[in-house]
C-alpha positions as CSV (number, residue, x, y, z in Angstrom):
1,M,71.6,83.4,64.0
2,K,75.1,82.4,65.8
3,P,75.6,83.1,69.7
4,G,78.2,86.1,68.8
5,W,75.6,87.9,66.4
6,V,72.8,87.4,68.5
7,A,74.2,89.2,71.7
8,G,75.6,91.8,69.2
9,T,71.9,92.8,68.1
10,T,70.8,92.3,71.3
11,R,73.1,94.8,72.2
12,A,72.5,97.1,69.6
13,R,68.8,97.3,70.7
14,L,69.5,98.2,74.2
15,L,71.7,101.0,72.6
16,L,68.8,102.7,70.5
17,G,67.2,102.9,73.8
18,R,70.3,105.6,74.8
19,R,69.4,107.9,71.8
20,A,68.0,111.5,72.9
21,G,64.7,111.1,70.3
22,S,63.0,113.4,68.8
23,E,61.0,114.9,71.8
24,L,64.4,116.0,73.7
25,E,66.1,117.1,70.6
26,R,63.5,119.7,70.1
27,G,63.3,120.7,73.6
28,V,66.9,121.8,72.5
29,A,66.2,123.3,69.6
30,S,63.5,125.4,71.4
31,A,65.8,126.6,74.4
32,D,66.8,130.4,74.5
33,S,70.9,129.4,75.0
34,L,73.2,127.1,74.4
35,A,73.5,126.6,77.9
36,E,69.8,126.0,78.3
37,G,69.5,123.7,75.5
38,L,73.0,122.0,76.9
39,S,71.2,122.2,80.4
40,V,68.0,120.0,78.4
41,L,70.4,117.1,77.5
42,V,71.6,116.7,80.9
43,G,70.0,113.7,81.4
44,S,70.2,112.3,78.2
45,A,73.9,109.8,77.3
46,Y,75.2,113.1,76.1
47,G,75.1,114.5,79.2
48,E,77.6,111.8,80.5
49,R,80.1,114.1,78.4
50,L,78.9,117.5,78.1
51,R,79.4,120.1,80.5
52,A,77.5,123.7,81.3
53,Q,79.9,125.8,79.9
54,D,80.9,124.1,76.8
55,D,80.5,126.2,73.9
56,L,79.7,124.9,70.6
57,A,82.4,122.9,69.0
58,A,83.2,121.1,72.4
59,A,79.5,120.2,72.6
60,E,79.4,119.2,68.8
61,R,82.7,117.0,70.1
62,A,81.0,115.7,73.2
63,V,77.9,114.3,70.7
64,A,80.3,112.5,68.6
65,E,82.8,111.0,71.1
66,T,79.9,109.3,72.6
67,L,78.6,107.9,69.4
68,L,82.0,106.5,69.0
69,W,82.0,105.1,72.3
70,H,78.8,103.2,71.9
71,L,80.1,101.8,68.3
72,R,82.9,100.3,70.5
73,I,80.6,98.9,73.2
74,L,78.9,97.8,70.2
75,A,81.6,96.2,68.4
76,G,82.7,94.2,71.6
77,W,79.4,92.3,71.6
78,L,79.9,91.2,67.5
79,P,81.9,88.4,65.9
80,A,84.6,89.3,63.5
81,A,82.2,89.7,60.9
82,G,80.3,91.9,62.7
83,V,83.4,94.3,64.3
84,G,84.8,94.7,60.5
85,L,81.3,96.4,59.9
86,V,81.5,98.9,62.5
87,R,85.0,99.8,61.9
88,A,84.4,100.9,58.5
89,L,81.6,102.8,59.8
90,A,83.2,104.5,62.3
91,A,86.0,105.3,59.8
92,R,84.7,108.4,59.9
93,F,86.3,109.6,63.6
94,E,89.9,108.0,61.6
95,L,89.0,110.6,58.7
96,M,88.0,113.1,60.9
97,N,91.5,112.6,62.9
98,I,93.5,112.5,59.7
99,D,92.0,115.9,58.6
100,A,92.7,117.3,61.9
101,R,96.4,116.5,61.2
102,L,96.6,117.7,57.7
103,A,94.9,121.4,59.0
104,A,97.3,121.2,62.0
105,L,100.3,120.5,59.3
106,A,99.3,122.9,56.7
107,G,98.8,125.4,59.7
108,D,100.3,126.3,63.0
109,G,100.2,122.8,64.0
110,R,97.5,123.0,67.0
111,E,95.3,120.2,66.6
112,P,92.5,119.1,69.0
113,P,93.0,115.6,70.4
114,P,92.3,112.5,68.4
115,F,89.5,110.7,68.9
116,V,90.1,107.8,70.8
117,L,89.5,104.6,68.7
118,G,90.6,101.5,70.9
119,G,89.7,98.5,68.6
120,L,88.3,100.1,65.6
121,A,91.1,101.8,64.7
122,T,92.3,101.1,60.7
123,A,95.4,103.0,60.6
124,W,96.1,105.7,63.4
125,P,98.3,104.4,65.4
126,R,100.7,104.5,62.8
127,L,99.2,107.4,61.2
128,E,99.4,109.5,64.5
129,Q,103.5,109.3,64.0
130,A,103.6,111.2,61.1
131,R,104.9,115.0,61.3
132,T,105.3,116.4,57.7
133,T,102.3,116.1,54.9
134,E,104.5,113.6,53.4
135,E,104.9,111.5,55.7
136,L,101.3,111.3,56.3
137,S,100.4,110.7,52.6
138,Q,102.5,107.7,52.6
139,A,101.6,106.5,55.5
140,L,98.0,106.1,54.2
141,A,99.2,105.0,51.3
142,A,100.8,101.9,52.9
143,S,97.6,101.4,55.1
144,A,94.1,100.0,54.4
145,W,93.2,104.1,53.0
146,G,95.4,103.5,50.4
147,D,94.5,100.0,49.1
148,L,91.2,100.7,48.5
149,L,92.1,103.5,46.2
150,K,95.0,101.0,44.7
151,A,92.3,98.4,43.9
152,S,90.2,101.0,41.7
153,S,91.7,102.1,37.7
154,S,90.1,105.5,38.2
155,A,91.0,106.4,41.5
156,P,94.7,107.2,41.7
157,A,96.4,106.0,44.9
158,I,97.3,109.1,47.6
159,D,101.2,109.7,47.1
160,P,103.3,112.5,48.4
161,R,102.6,114.7,45.9
162,S,99.4,115.3,46.7
163,S,98.3,118.3,47.9
164,P,96.1,118.1,51.4
165,A,92.8,119.0,49.8
166,Q,93.4,116.5,47.3
167,I,94.5,114.2,50.2
168,A,91.3,114.8,52.5
169,I,88.8,114.1,49.0
170,G,91.0,110.5,48.4
171,L,90.1,109.5,51.8
172,R,86.1,110.2,51.8
173,V,86.6,107.9,48.3
174,S,88.4,105.2,50.3
175,W,85.7,105.7,52.7
176,A,82.7,105.4,50.0
177,R,84.6,102.1,48.8
178,R,84.6,100.2,51.7
179,V,81.4,100.8,53.5
180,Q,79.6,99.9,50.0
181,E,81.8,96.9,50.0
182,T,81.4,95.8,54.0
183,A,77.9,96.8,54.1
184,P,76.1,96.4,50.6
185,E,73.1,97.2,52.1
186,A,74.2,100.8,52.6
187,S,75.1,101.5,49.0
188,D,72.1,104.0,47.9
189,W,73.4,106.2,50.9
190,V,77.0,105.9,49.8
191,A,75.9,107.0,46.2
192,G,74.2,109.4,47.7
193,A,76.6,111.1,49.8
194,G,78.7,111.0,46.5
195,A,76.7,112.9,44.7
196,L,76.3,115.3,47.4
197,L,80.0,115.8,47.6
198,V,80.8,116.1,44.1
199,A,78.2,119.0,43.9
200,R,80.0,120.4,47.0
201,E,82.6,120.2,45.7
202,L,82.1,121.7,41.9
203,F,79.5,123.9,42.7
204,V,80.7,125.7,46.6
205,A,84.1,125.3,46.9
206,G,84.4,125.9,43.1
207,D,87.1,123.5,42.9
208,R,87.9,121.2,40.0
209,A,91.5,120.1,41.3
210,C,90.7,116.8,42.6
211,E,88.3,115.3,39.8
212,A,90.9,112.6,39.9
213,Q,90.2,111.7,43.4
214,L,86.4,111.8,42.8
215,R,86.2,109.5,39.6
216,G,86.3,106.8,42.6
217,L,83.3,107.5,44.1
218,P,80.7,104.9,43.6
219,G,78.4,105.6,40.6
220,I,80.1,109.1,39.6
221,G,82.0,109.0,35.4
222,R,83.0,111.6,33.4
223,D,79.6,112.9,32.5
224,A,78.8,113.9,36.3
225,L,82.1,115.4,36.7
226,A,81.8,118.2,33.5
227,A,78.4,119.3,34.7
228,D,78.2,122.9,34.7
229,S,75.0,122.8,36.8
230,L,73.7,120.9,39.6
231,R,70.2,119.9,37.1
232,E,73.3,118.4,35.1
233,L,75.0,116.4,37.5
234,R,71.7,115.2,38.8
235,M,70.8,113.9,35.2
236,A,74.4,112.7,34.8
237,L,74.4,110.3,37.8
238,P,72.1,106.8,38.5
239,A,69.2,106.7,39.9
240,H,71.1,105.0,42.8
241,A,72.7,108.8,43.3
242,S,70.9,111.3,42.0
243,W,68.3,110.7,44.3
244,A,70.4,113.0,47.0
245,L,70.2,116.1,44.4
246,A,66.4,115.7,43.8
247,D,64.5,119.2,43.6
248,V,68.2,121.1,44.4
249,D,68.6,123.1,41.6
250,D,71.0,126.1,43.6
251,P,73.9,125.4,45.3
252,V,72.8,127.7,48.1
253,E,70.0,125.0,48.8
254,L,72.5,122.1,49.2
255,W,72.4,122.2,52.7
256,R,68.7,121.2,52.5
257,A,69.8,118.1,50.4
258,E,72.2,116.8,53.2
259,L,69.4,117.1,55.2
260,D,67.3,115.0,53.3
261,W,70.0,112.3,52.4
262,W,69.8,112.1,56.9
263,L,66.0,111.9,56.7
264,R,66.4,108.7,54.4
265,V,69.0,107.1,56.0
266,E,67.1,106.7,59.0
267,R,63.7,105.7,57.3
268,D,65.8,102.9,55.3
269,A,67.6,101.8,59.3
270,R,63.8,101.6,60.8
271,L,63.6,98.7,58.3
272,L,66.6,97.3,58.4
273,V,66.9,97.4,62.5
274,R,63.7,94.9,61.8
275,A,65.3,93.0,59.1
276,Q,65.7,89.8,61.3
277,Q,69.7,89.5,59.1
278,P,72.2,90.5,62.0
279,Q,74.4,93.2,59.9
280,A,71.8,94.5,58.8
281,E,69.7,94.8,62.2
282,V,73.7,96.0,63.2
283,L,73.9,98.3,60.1
284,G,70.8,100.1,60.9
285,A,71.2,100.3,64.6
286,V,74.5,102.1,63.3
287,A,73.0,104.5,60.9
288,L,70.2,105.4,63.5
289,L,72.6,106.3,66.3
290,A,74.7,108.5,64.1
291,A,71.2,110.1,63.0
292,D,70.3,110.5,66.4
293,A,73.8,112.5,67.1
294,Q,73.6,114.7,63.9
295,R,70.3,115.3,65.1
296,T,71.5,116.7,69.1
297,V,74.4,118.4,67.4
298,R,71.8,120.7,64.8
299,A,69.4,121.1,67.8
300,L,72.2,122.5,69.6
301,A,73.0,124.6,66.7
302,G,69.5,126.0,67.2
303,A,69.5,126.5,70.6
304,R,72.3,129.2,69.9
305,G,70.6,130.4,66.7
306,I,72.8,129.1,64.0
307,A,70.5,127.0,62.6
308,T,66.7,127.8,63.3
309,E,65.7,126.9,60.0
310,M,66.3,123.2,61.0
311,Q,64.8,123.3,64.5
312,D,61.1,121.9,62.7
313,L,63.2,118.7,61.4
314,G,60.6,115.2,61.8
315,G,61.6,112.3,63.9
316,G,60.3,109.1,65.8
317,G,61.9,106.5,67.1
318,A,63.0,102.8,65.1
């Protein structure tokens, strides 16, 4: 293993020690209030950004910022190829910045401070200058976000005529393609997430206006997009995507499928961090850090009484 990867994988293992872990998360979820749940996290890595007076939205933001900071630390110890991997995975934060800008442009103009991406930014410094939806879509089309969609004959490039919803879906397709190309070990995760996205769009949002964008998702064909039920969608998908919809036939149960998606990611990631292959180890570490952040947010929601049915989720360390 090259020295740069040795340093990076060592740092990845050290960062895994900063997870809250299932025991602490159960303590948060069993708290009688959000404030009490926040107090449980005081000594954790998340506690460095959490405040006792935070509401749930502010707490979720603090957890997300902690995860992003960990990814920025990890990238600083990796060689160029490793930085590219982490940047592709961290593009979710840039996507959230873009979502917030789209919402602000379509609404009253107010938006939260953007996530600070540093060297993990893909195109945000340029995108941040956009002051209209048209300017934003033009900047996206000229960036790596648009390039990935242009490379697919089945997915149209983002253009100024796209609606905010079409831009948002197009970005998720672009991110999915980017992760799959950068981290082939994550192909099943990407395909499963794509299946969940399609299910949400077709059977929860009930909107087929973004079908052209959705066709660019790995594993999604015309038959899948023509499905009239979750069962039909599952049958139309290849096995590496349909697993994410196993045993779910009612759209109101999709949240359980999403939780199962995270559980599958965690199981796979625990194996990856032991793979003795540097890219796989880094991918596994990032996935476990992200899963821990998700668990912490769900636990805080449970402490607030919003999602008590999620408190009994299993867990475990890497």
